[in-house]
RODO-2510 file (C-alpha; in nm, 4 decimals, decimal comma):
residues 241
     n   res          X          Y          Z
     1     m    12,7402    13,6770     2,3506
     2     n    12,6368    13,8692     2,6621
     3     g    12,3802    14,1440     2,6946
     4     d    12,6394    14,4178     2,6546
     5     d    12,6952    14,3058     2,2936
     6     v    12,3330    14,3646     2,1879
     7     p    12,2683    14,7082     2,0345
     8     l    11,9656    14,8800     2,1826
     9     p    11,8061    14,9737     1,8458
    10     e    11,7190    14,6046     1,7998
    11     y    11,4711    14,6299     2,0854
    12     d    11,1168    14,7549     2,0339
    13     f    11,0317    14,8547     2,3891
    14     i    10,6729    14,9559     2,3157
    15     k    10,5709    14,6371     2,1349
    16     g    10,7635    14,4449     2,3954
    17     a    11,1185    14,3572     2,4923
    18     t    11,2745    14,1158     2,7386
    19     l    11,5969    14,2300     2,9028
    20     l    11,8270    14,0313     3,1273
    21     v    11,9812    14,2569     3,3912
    22     d    12,2489    14,1927     3,6536
    23     k    12,1050    14,3570     3,9664
    24     p    12,3697    14,5335     4,1763
    25     k    12,3961    14,4893     4,5518
    26     d    12,1855    14,7267     4,7652
    27     w    11,9384    14,7922     4,4820
    28     t    11,5860    14,6588     4,5183
    29     s    11,4309    14,4870     4,2175
    30     f    11,1795    14,7731     4,2102
    31     d    11,4671    15,0246     4,1975
    32     v    11,5922    14,8583     3,8785
    33     v    11,2472    14,8639     3,7190
    34     n    11,1970    15,2305     3,8115
    35     k    11,5358    15,3329     3,6726
    36     i    11,4758    15,1582     3,3403
    37     r    11,1195    15,2903     3,3132
    38     y    11,2362    15,6466     3,3788
    39     r    11,5054    15,6293     3,1104
    40     l    11,2740    15,4676     2,8563
    41     k    11,0079    15,7356     2,9031
    42     h    11,2636    16,0047     2,8314
    43     r    11,4210    15,8317     2,5309
    44     l    11,0901    15,7306     2,3745
    45     k    10,9231    16,0599     2,4669
    46     v    10,6188    15,8847     2,6156
    47     k    10,4307    15,9519     2,9380
    48     k    10,3793    15,5853     3,0231
    49     i    10,5416    15,2545     2,9431
    50     k    10,4905    14,9225     3,1158
    51     v    10,8025    14,7787     3,2787
    52     g    10,8100    14,4883     3,5223
    53     h    11,0346    14,2155     3,6606
    54     a    10,9919    13,8413     3,7023
    55     g    11,0956    13,7477     4,0548
    56     t    11,2211    13,9694     4,3351
    57     l    11,5802    13,9656     4,4586
    58     d    11,6546    14,0906     4,8087
    59     p    11,8557    14,4166     4,8209
    60     m    12,1713    14,2429     4,9477
    61     a    12,1570    13,9896     4,6634
    62     t    12,2976    14,0385     4,3160
    63     g    12,2330    13,8669     3,9886
    64     l    11,9788    13,7882     3,7252
    65     l    11,6578    13,9850     3,6874
    66     i    11,4255    13,9360     3,3907
    67     i    11,2833    14,2741     3,2917
    68     c    10,9952    14,3000     3,0450
    69     t    10,8622    14,6114     2,8745
    70     g    10,5472    14,6984     2,6830
    71     k    10,3334    14,4042     2,5755
    72     s    10,6022    14,1581     2,6859
    73     t    10,5014    14,2219     3,0475
    74     k    10,2277    13,9644     2,9837
    75     q    10,5035    13,7003     2,9930
    76     l    10,6156    13,7890     3,3451
    77     h    10,3910    13,5392     3,5202
    78     g    10,5303    13,2533     3,3132
    79     f    10,8884    13,3568     3,3854
    80     q    10,8138    13,3720     3,7583
    81     g    10,7285    13,0020     3,7588
    82     l    11,0669    12,8906     3,6210
    83     d    11,3244    12,7135     3,8357
    84     k    11,6318    12,9064     3,9462
    85     s    11,9979    12,8677     4,0383
    86     y    12,2015    13,0609     4,2927
    87     t    12,5519    13,0822     4,4310
    88     g    12,6240    13,2269     4,7706
    89     t    12,7831    13,2089     5,1130
    90     i    12,6481    13,0806     5,4436
    91     t    12,8062    13,1974     5,7692
    92     l    12,7929    12,9412     6,0492
    93     g    12,7666    12,9976     6,4229
    94     a    12,5131    13,2809     6,4344
    95     t    12,1590    13,3728     6,3351
    96     t    11,9794    13,6942     6,2422
    97     p    11,6043    13,7707     6,2493
    98     s    11,5979    13,8134     5,8701
    99     f    11,8146    13,5023     5,8108
   100     d    12,0625    13,7240     5,6218
   101     q    12,2758    14,0353     5,6766
   102     e    11,9828    14,2767     5,6578
   103     t    11,9492    14,2554     6,0363
   104     a    12,2074    14,2248     6,3139
   105     i    12,3130    13,8955     6,4725
   106     d    12,0733    13,8025     6,7517
   107     e    12,2265    13,4767     6,8758
   108     t    12,5569    13,2896     6,8489
   109     f    12,6249    12,9149     6,8596
   110     p    12,9243    12,6823     6,8934
   111     i    13,0837    12,5564     6,5716
   112     d    13,3737    12,3496     6,7059
   113     h    13,1879    12,0286     6,6245
   114     i    13,1242    12,1208     6,2608
   115     t    13,3499    11,9340     6,0182
   116     p    13,3509    11,9029     5,6388
   117     a    13,2105    11,5520     5,6853
   118     l    12,9182    11,6829     5,8930
   119     l    12,8512    11,9600     5,6416
   120     e    12,8383    11,7037     5,3652
   121     e    12,6175    11,4651     5,5628
   122     k    12,3552    11,7285     5,6523
   123     r    12,3566    11,8808     5,3026
   124     h    12,1689    11,5778     5,1697
   125     q    11,8684    11,6559     5,3947
   126     f    11,7959    11,9594     5,1788
   127     i    11,7647    11,7932     4,8398
   128     g    11,4241    11,6963     4,7021
   129     d    11,0746    11,8037     4,8073
   130     l    11,0817    12,0036     5,1309
   131     d    10,8354    12,1848     5,3541
   132     q    10,9997    12,5229     5,4025
   133     i    10,8866    12,8025     5,6342
   134     p    10,9462    13,1439     5,4710
   135     p    11,1340    13,4031     5,6780
   136     m    10,9385    13,6653     5,8694
   137     f    11,1328    13,9301     5,6785
   138     s    10,9686    13,8514     5,3440
   139     a    10,7164    14,0091     5,1099
   140     i    10,4578    13,7371     5,1673
   141     k    10,1284    13,9000     5,2653
   142     v     9,9229    13,7953     5,5662
   143     d     9,5912    13,9753     5,6067
   144     g     9,6931    14,2085     5,3274
   145     q    10,0203    14,3248     5,4847
   146     p    10,3742    14,2081     5,3936
   147     l    10,5376    14,0034     5,6671
   148     y    10,8485    14,2217     5,6755
   149     k    10,6405    14,5234     5,7853
   150     r    10,5034    14,3269     6,0786
   151     a    10,8472    14,1891     6,1601
   152     r    10,9928    14,5399     6,1771
   153     k    10,7223    14,6265     6,4305
   154     g    10,8302    14,3299     6,6407
   155     e    10,5188    14,1256     6,5610
   156     m    10,5537    13,7490     6,5288
   157     i    10,3127    13,5828     6,2887
   158     e    10,2772    13,2087     6,2411
   159     v    10,3789    13,1374     5,8824
   160     q    10,2620    12,8174     5,7182
   161     p    10,5280    12,6006     5,5488
   162     r    10,5366    12,5825     5,1711
   163     q    10,6478    12,2870     4,9644
   164     v    10,9507    12,3641     4,7515
   165     h    11,1859    12,1476     4,5492
   166     i    11,5640    12,1698     4,5668
   167     s    11,7209    11,9702     4,2850
   168     s    12,0808    12,0305     4,3927
   169     f    12,2603    12,1811     4,6925
   170     d    12,6378    12,1608     4,6567
   171     l    12,9130    12,3017     4,8748
   172     t    13,1762    12,4637     4,6536
   173     k    13,4159    12,5883     4,9237
   174     i    13,4452    12,5155     5,2945
   175     d    13,6391    12,7591     5,5133
   176     i    13,4588    12,7369     5,8466
   177     p    13,2800    12,9502     5,9646
   178     v    13,1877    13,0328     5,6020
   179     v    13,0678    12,7917     5,3361
   180     d    13,0155    12,8706     4,9682
   181     f    12,7396    12,6877     4,7836
   182     h    12,5485    12,6394     4,4596
   183     v    12,1786    12,5555     4,4653
   184     a    11,9166    12,4838     4,1992
   185     c    11,5564    12,5061     4,3143
   186     s    11,1917    12,5626     4,2316
   187     k    11,0124    12,8947     4,2429
   188     g    10,9178    13,0083     4,5916
   189     t    11,2333    12,8709     4,7549
   190     y    11,3880    13,1036     5,0109
   191     i    11,7644    13,0609     5,0184
   192     r    11,7675    13,2546     5,3461
   193     s    11,5447    12,9862     5,4982
   194     l    11,7691    12,7165     5,3544
   195     a    12,0693    12,8759     5,5287
   196     n    11,8822    12,9019     5,8593
   197     d    11,7536    12,5442     5,8412
   198     y    12,0988    12,4141     5,7468
   199     g    12,2445    12,5752     6,0580
   200     k    11,9844    12,4035     6,2747
   201     a    12,0555    12,0671     6,1099
   202     l    12,4234    12,1141     6,1944
   203     g    12,3386    12,1669     6,5618
   204     s    12,4378    12,5308     6,5396
   205     g    12,3078    12,8431     6,3680
   206     a    12,3642    13,0002     6,0280
   207     y    12,2638    13,2942     5,8131
   208     l    12,2969    13,3894     5,4484
   209     s    12,5887    13,6308     5,4028
   210     a    12,6003    13,6529     5,0213
   211     l    12,3696    13,5548     4,7355
   212     r    12,3811    13,5763     4,3574
   213     r    12,1131    13,4481     4,1192
   214     t    12,2793    13,2925     3,8177
   215     r    11,9909    13,1354     3,6263
   216     i    11,6145    13,1585     3,5716
   217     g    11,4906    12,8750     3,3507
   218     h    11,7050    12,8875     3,0350
   219     f    11,8174    13,2463     3,1019
   220     h    12,1710    13,2864     3,2403
   221     i    12,3582    13,5657     3,4153
   222     e    12,6326    13,5508     3,1503
   223     d    12,3808    13,6945     2,9025
   224     a    12,2714    13,9800     3,1282
   225     w    12,3282    14,3524     3,0934
   226     n    12,5426    14,5318     3,3436
   227     l    12,2877    14,7821     3,4780
   228     e    12,5194    15,0824     3,4563
   229     t    12,6004    15,0001     3,0927
   230     l    12,2343    14,9557     3,0064
   231     i    12,1318    15,2859     3,1653
   232     s    12,4153    15,4674     2,9860
   233     l    12,3011    15,3311     2,6508
   234     l    11,9411    15,4236     2,7231
   235     e    12,0602    15,7780     2,7859
   236     m    12,2758    15,8024     2,4739
   237     t    12,1365    15,5765     2,2029
   238     p    11,8401    15,6751     1,9802
   239     i    11,5719    15,4083     2,0096
   240     n    11,3425    15,3336     1,7161
   241     e    11,3619    15,6903     1,5909
***
């Protein structure tokens, strides 16, 4: 049963509810939270209600967001620590400053030497415990300011590597210059950095051209609400009245 099959009256949003939402492309995670909070305030006729999410997705990414309301927002920290799974696409032969499609290509590289065998060989380097350098275009704060704000000003800040764990990194389709993948990883793993590092290991360049989060802990995208459906129901359905 997916989220669209669950009637809204079963949720008590004030005492606390946990919603699984499929974030659309070009929405920020904060956009989703704001939209749900706005609709809940109107339906419940309250001035304030706590709404938060467990783990940011970049605007270009789609997929699973855990949204908590009311007293359930206390669970957000625990959800943030869960491992995650993603599917996506890596484009070979070029890099971007953000390691994804948010910024324009800044450098191109040869790919004639890249074969399915080489892709498979280098894939194994990215399984297990890794020291990963987060991208400059990230929300990590240095001296109280997010890195992406400094990056947009053209500033270059030395970012310390973080240890992450990648339990699986599988190639699901190879059609050079694009490669589809599935990855399961610990919290704090940047898939954009994985794409960039993979390109370097291949003796070329690469950037993340598509990403979808499919799992957080035991929560799965198949059980998530379509955001448009959820918002429509919040507009139409009486809640705990």
